[in-house]
C-alpha positions, 0 to 999 in steps of 0.5 A: 634524248628526245624521240619523235615517232610517226608523228602526224597532225591533221587540221580541219579542212583537212590539212595535213601539217605533219606526215609521219615525222621520225626524229631522234634529238640528242643533247646539244643544238639541233636545227629544224630548217624549212620554209613557210608552211613546212610544219615547223611550228606545229611540230614545236607546239606538239613537242612542247605539249601545247598541241595534241597530234593526230597520231604518233608519239613524242618522248623525252627521256622515256616520258610520254609527252603526248599521253601526259603533256604536263609531265614535260612542262617542268623540264621545258623552256619555250621561246615561241615565234611571237612572244607577247610583252607588256610595254609599260613594264620594265624588263625586271618586272616582266620577267618576274611576272612570267616566272610567277606565271610559270610557277618558278621557285627561286632556289635556296634562300634566293628571292624572286628579285635576286633570281630575276637579276641573275637571269638578266645578267646571264643574257646581258640585260642587267643594264636594261633591267629598269628600262620599260619594254617599249624601249627595248630593241627586238634583240633585247626582247628576244634575250628577255624571252630566253631569260624566262625560258632558262628559268628552272634549268630546263632539260629541253629548250625550244626556240622558234624562229629566234633570230628573225628580224634581228640586226647582225650585231644582235644576231651574233650576240644571240648566237653566243647565248644559244650556243652556251645554253646547248652545252648541257641540255637539248635545244631544238631550234626551228628556223628558216634562216640557213645561217642559223643552222650553219653557225649553231647546229652540229645536226639538223633536219630539213622539213617541207610540206610536213615531211622530213627531207633530210637529217644531216650535218652542215659538213655532210650537206656541203661535202655531198656537193664537192666538185659540182658547184660553179660560180660565174657572172651573167647578164640578165638575159644569160641568167634567164637562159641558165635558169632554163637550162641549168640547175641554178642554186643561187643568184646574188646581186653584188655591186650591180652584177649577177653572180650565179652559182650552179650545180653541174654534176658532170663537172663541165660548167658553162664557159666563164664559170669556175669551181667554188666551195659548196655552201649550206645554202646550195645544199638546202635549196637542192634538197628542197628542189629534189624533194619537190620533184619527188612529190611532183610539186612544181611550185615548191622551189625554195628560196633560201632565207624565205619567211617561215 
């Protein structure tokens, strides 16, 4: 169990990046969902023992990460948002270099070369082991990052914005790798992409402006909106009026037409709108709007899928 209690981080300025975060993260995939500047990366770096909090505690299986960050490093696999690779090295060469830096010792009588080959096979990169990294796609680089993260069989894995910039095929391949890894360890997934959470996470937390907005599951978040979401078409002028008078959760352009989704708790939508099943995108945007309203931040209207 990963336990986070009353975690606060204040940067010079002062800028309060985290404002009293409390979370319990069990084994499996747990999502941390939020927009740009929410504090997700700050939280990830503290959990990884790379950044000291202003106050609060983080423990992994009763080991105090704040007091002794090095104690967690042998149990940690970390894939940061931006991972630097040397383009002139091959995939196998880069992986071997990273494992040496991490101090990973091959088990049993296995050589480092054998360990690299095993890890590359696990992330479906055997075919590109001898290819230079300058020829790798974004998804291949992310899979190489996962290969170094799982070396040493870590108890805790942290993956920060792992699918940003991936094409649909690479994203699906990456989902399967992450789901497999989460079967026997804690995987903390930080993302701004709602689909990542919907596909991978049984539980997730929503964070905005350094505060927790909600801790829930995709099913719970959707069911809370049952009977209140409606969908219809609208012209440009009608959309502007709906945005002024109704709670628009999403406006999608499909085949040149505005398809608008609104929340209407009364169950009485505008003419031409029909009931539809709530999505996690609907729930996420409404959580963010309600949080902004409570804190009086009129500018904090989240856009689903906005950059982190």
